[in-house]
Every structure is written in structure tokens, then in C-alpha cells.
Residue frames relative to the residue before (quaternion, step in Angstrom):
aa qw qx qy qz dx dy dz
X 1.0000 0.0000 0.0000 0.0000 0.00 0.00 0.00
X 0.4355 -0.7111 0.4946 0.2449 3.59 -0.89 0.99
X 0.6610 -0.5000 0.3854 0.4057 3.53 -1.26 0.34
X 0.6516 0.5188 -0.3114 0.4575 3.58 0.99 -0.86
X 0.6265 0.5221 -0.3220 0.4808 3.62 1.04 -0.80
X 0.6393 0.5273 -0.3230 0.4571 3.58 0.93 -0.88
X 0.6650 0.5156 -0.3041 0.4466 3.53 0.93 -1.00
X 0.6571 0.4871 -0.3217 0.4770 3.65 0.90 -0.85
X 0.6042 0.5399 -0.3661 0.4575 3.65 1.04 -0.65
X 0.6346 0.5065 -0.3104 0.4943 3.62 0.93 -0.82
X 0.6593 0.5196 -0.3095 0.4467 3.62 0.81 -0.99
X 0.7276 0.4298 -0.2596 0.4675 3.59 0.70 -1.02
X 0.6097 0.5354 -0.3586 0.4616 3.61 1.06 -0.68
X 0.6438 0.5306 -0.3045 0.4597 3.56 1.02 -0.83
X 0.7381 0.4142 -0.2087 0.4900 3.55 0.92 -0.93
X 0.5502 0.6248 -0.4006 0.3826 3.60 1.16 -0.19
X 0.6451 0.5016 -0.3373 0.4675 3.63 1.15 -0.14
X 0.4820 -0.7095 0.4393 0.2671 3.57 -0.64 1.17
X 0.6583 0.5149 -0.3270 0.4412 3.60 0.95 -0.76
X 0.6279 0.5119 -0.3385 0.4787 3.62 1.01 -0.64
X 0.6444 0.5030 -0.3340 0.4693 3.56 1.04 -0.72
X 0.6416 0.5215 -0.3157 0.4655 3.55 1.04 -0.81
X 0.6130 0.5392 -0.3467 0.4618 3.63 1.05 -0.73
X 0.6561 0.4872 -0.3094 0.4863 3.60 0.84 -0.93
X 0.6569 0.4987 -0.3243 0.4634 3.64 0.87 -0.80
X 0.6624 0.5195 -0.3176 0.4365 3.58 0.94 -0.88
X 0.7519 0.4026 -0.2057 0.4798 3.55 1.01 -0.83
X 0.4395 0.6940 -0.4676 0.3265 3.59 1.28 0.08
X 0.7580 0.3873 -0.2706 0.4498 3.52 -1.21 0.42
X 0.6454 -0.5703 0.3060 0.4058 3.57 1.23 0.42
X 0.3916 0.7281 -0.4654 0.3161 3.53 1.31 0.27
X 0.1623 -0.7769 0.6029 0.0814 3.62 -1.06 0.78
X 0.0352 0.8146 -0.5757 0.0616 3.56 -0.81 0.94
X 0.4252 -0.6748 0.5311 0.2859 3.60 -1.19 0.43
X 0.6958 -0.4498 0.3428 0.4426 3.55 -1.28 0.23
X 0.6447 0.5415 -0.3109 0.4410 3.61 0.93 -0.93
X 0.6752 0.4932 -0.2936 0.4633 3.57 0.93 -0.89
X 0.6482 0.5129 -0.2988 0.4770 3.53 0.97 -0.90
X 0.6418 0.5413 -0.2987 0.4537 3.56 0.96 -0.98
X 0.6777 0.4966 -0.2848 0.4615 3.55 0.90 -0.98
X 0.6563 0.4995 -0.3127 0.4711 3.62 0.94 -0.81
X 0.7212 0.4406 -0.2643 0.4647 3.58 0.96 -0.79
X 0.3424 -0.7475 0.4958 0.2797 3.55 1.15 -0.60
X 0.5622 0.5528 -0.4066 0.4615 3.56 1.08 0.69
X 0.6781 -0.5194 0.3368 0.3963 3.53 -1.26 0.31
X 0.6437 -0.5083 0.4218 0.3865 3.53 -1.34 0.52
X 0.6733 0.5164 -0.2982 0.4372 3.59 0.89 -0.95
X 0.6784 0.4771 -0.2998 0.4715 3.62 0.94 -0.87
X 0.5947 0.5506 -0.3409 0.4764 3.55 1.18 -0.70
X 0.6454 0.5372 -0.3048 0.4494 3.54 0.88 -1.06
X 0.6565 0.5237 -0.3083 0.4469 3.59 0.95 -0.92
X 0.6504 0.5241 -0.3018 0.4596 3.54 0.96 -0.90
X 0.6691 0.5073 -0.2845 0.4626 3.52 0.96 -1.00
X 0.6454 0.5178 -0.3224 0.4598 3.58 0.99 -0.81
X 0.6262 0.5348 -0.3350 0.4579 3.59 0.98 -0.70
X 0.6959 0.4649 -0.2611 0.4810 3.56 0.86 -1.07
X 0.6449 0.5072 -0.3289 0.4677 3.64 1.02 -0.68
X 0.6519 0.5241 -0.3159 0.4479 3.60 0.96 -0.85
X 0.6963 0.4090 -0.2641 0.5275 3.60 1.19 -0.48
X 0.5041 -0.6936 0.3954 0.3292 3.60 1.26 0.32
X 0.3956 0.6943 -0.5009 0.3324 3.63 1.17 0.53
X 0.7757 0.2040 -0.1089 0.5871 3.56 1.10 -0.75
X 0.1779 -0.7357 0.6358 0.1513 3.49 -1.31 0.30
X 0.2195 -0.7752 0.5796 0.1220 3.56 -1.24 0.55
X 0.0483 -0.7714 0.6345 -0.0017 3.50 -1.12 0.82
X 0.3101 -0.7427 0.5663 0.1777 3.56 -0.92 0.97
X 0.1232 0.7610 -0.6275 0.1092 3.51 -1.15 0.84
X 0.8646 0.0037 -0.0307 0.5014 3.53 -0.93 0.97
X 0.7335 -0.4458 0.2507 0.4477 3.57 0.98 0.83
X 0.6778 0.4221 -0.2801 0.5329 3.53 1.33 0.17
X 0.3019 -0.6989 0.6060 0.2305 3.53 -1.25 0.44
X 0.1501 -0.7817 0.6021 0.0623 3.59 -0.79 1.08
X 0.2333 -0.7574 0.6015 0.1006 3.50 -0.95 1.02
X 0.0530 0.7663 -0.6392 0.0384 3.55 -1.22 0.71
X 0.6072 -0.5245 0.4317 0.4122 3.59 -1.26 0.32
X 0.4187 -0.6942 0.5279 0.2532 3.60 -0.89 0.89
X 0.3772 -0.7487 0.4912 0.2363 3.62 -0.54 1.08
X 0.6942 0.4212 -0.2266 0.5380 3.52 1.33 -0.40
X 0.2126 0.8170 -0.5098 0.1655 3.58 1.16 0.58
X 0.6480 -0.5270 0.3603 0.4153 3.64 -1.11 0.54
X 0.6145 -0.5982 0.3979 0.3258 3.53 -1.14 0.80
X 0.6312 0.5497 -0.3573 0.4145 3.62 1.00 -0.65
X 0.6562 0.4922 -0.2905 0.4926 3.53 1.14 -0.75
X 0.6107 0.5592 -0.3416 0.4446 3.53 1.05 -0.74
X 0.6422 0.5304 -0.3051 0.4617 3.55 0.91 -0.97
X 0.7000 0.4652 -0.2735 0.4677 3.61 0.74 -1.02
X 0.6902 0.4909 -0.2919 0.4444 3.58 0.81 -0.97
X 0.6122 0.5257 -0.3390 0.4837 3.59 1.08 -0.69
X 0.6512 0.5041 -0.3170 0.4704 3.59 0.94 -0.83
X 0.6715 0.5211 -0.2983 0.4342 3.60 0.93 -0.89
X 0.7058 0.4849 -0.2675 0.4417 3.53 1.05 -0.80
X 0.4780 0.6743 -0.4424 0.3479 3.64 1.19 0.02
């Protein structure tokens, strides 16, 4: 399997989860939210939300910034091009 094929496998596996798609949608448009806020909006556990956020952050889709004792997540404006292409297509 080529490196490019492996990368696309990871991209599609990441986007195949509805909660991860909802997180990206929630944070679109420059919005910043904490794990607790995202968890509350999704109606899933704090731990599950943290796992989803970690996966998206590890792939550079999200970025995290600490402020006032909280970590705020937002969509990385410099996210990888493969995610940008897919997310642009999904938002049509």
C-alpha cells in the first residue's frame, strides 16, 4: 500500500465517525470551544469527546490553545490539504 493510500485510509477513517464530523462542523467559522462544551452539545461523555478531539488534533485538523485554565479547540486554519478538500466538498 502506498503512503498516499495509507494517508487516505486514515483521513476517511477519521471522517467516518459522525461525532468527529459534528465536532468539525461545530468549530467551523472560527468558533472555539472547550471539551466540556463540545461534550455537552454532542451528548456524549467527556472521555469520548477527548478521544475524538485528540484524533483530530493529531491529524492537524484541530488546534488547541490554553486560556484561563481551559483548553479551547478550534479548526486549524492550516489543516492538511486532503482534509480541506473533503470538508469543502461536504459543506456544499
